[in-house]
C-alpha positions in Angstrom: 10.4 16.5 15.4 10.1 20.1 13.7 13.5 21.2 14.7 14.8 18.2 12.5 13.0 19.2 9.6 14.8 22.8 10.1 18.1 21.4 10.7 18.1 18.8 7.9 17.4 21.9 5.4 20.1 23.8 7.2 22.5 20.7 6.6 21.5 20.9 2.7 18.7 18.5 2.1 16.6 19.7 -0.8 13.5 22.0 0.5 10.2 21.8 -0.6 7.7 24.4 0.9 5.0 22.1 0.4 6.7 18.9 1.8 7.9 21.1 4.9 4.3 22.1 5.2 2.9 18.6 5.4 5.7 17.2 7.6 5.0 20.0 10.1 1.1 19.3 9.8 2.1 15.4 10.5 2.8 16.8 14.2 -0.3 18.9 14.5 -2.1 15.9 16.3 0.5 15.3 18.8 1.5 19.1 19.3 -1.0 21.4 17.9 0.4 24.5 19.9 3.8 23.7 18.3 2.6 23.0 14.7 -0.5 25.0 14.2 1.0 28.3 14.6 3.7 27.4 11.9 1.2 26.0 9.3 -1.2 29.0 10.2 1.5 31.3 8.9 2.5 29.5 6.0 -1.1 29.4 5.0 -1.9 33.0 5.2 1.2 34.8 6.3 4.3 36.2 4.7 7.9 35.0 5.1 8.5 37.2 8.3 5.5 35.7 9.9 6.8 32.2 9.1 10.1 33.0 10.4 8.8 34.5 13.5 6.7 31.2 14.2 9.7 29.1 13.7 11.8 31.2 16.0 9.1 31.1 18.7 9.3 27.4 18.2 13.0 26.9 18.5 13.3 29.2 21.5 10.1 27.9 23.2 11.7 24.4 23.1 15.0 25.3 24.3 17.1 24.8 21.3 20.0 27.1 20.1 18.5 30.3 19.6 21.4 30.8 16.8 19.0 28.5 14.7 17.0 31.7 14.3 19.8 33.2 12.4 19.6 30.7 9.9 15.8 30.4 9.8 15.8 34.1 9.0 18.2 33.9 6.3 16.2 31.7 4.0 12.7 31.5 2.5 10.0 29.2 3.8 7.2 29.9 1.6 9.4 28.9 -1.8 10.9 25.8 -2.8 14.9 26.0 -3.1 15.8 25.2 -7.0 
């Protein structure tokens, strides 16, 4: 699930934007309405676009909205070093 990708990063897993993108794309066949807005934002948007789509995903799926605080605190288009 996409939430697991977000929470793994929050828990300290090393983050690669490319790997995250491909992992989210892996869900596009099953849940295109959830995955495609995130990958589209990563393709042509800016950080705030990606953060917005990730937060939409979190809230639409009924996850704790506090996760959005974390989502907005990190960059999703850049690898962590």
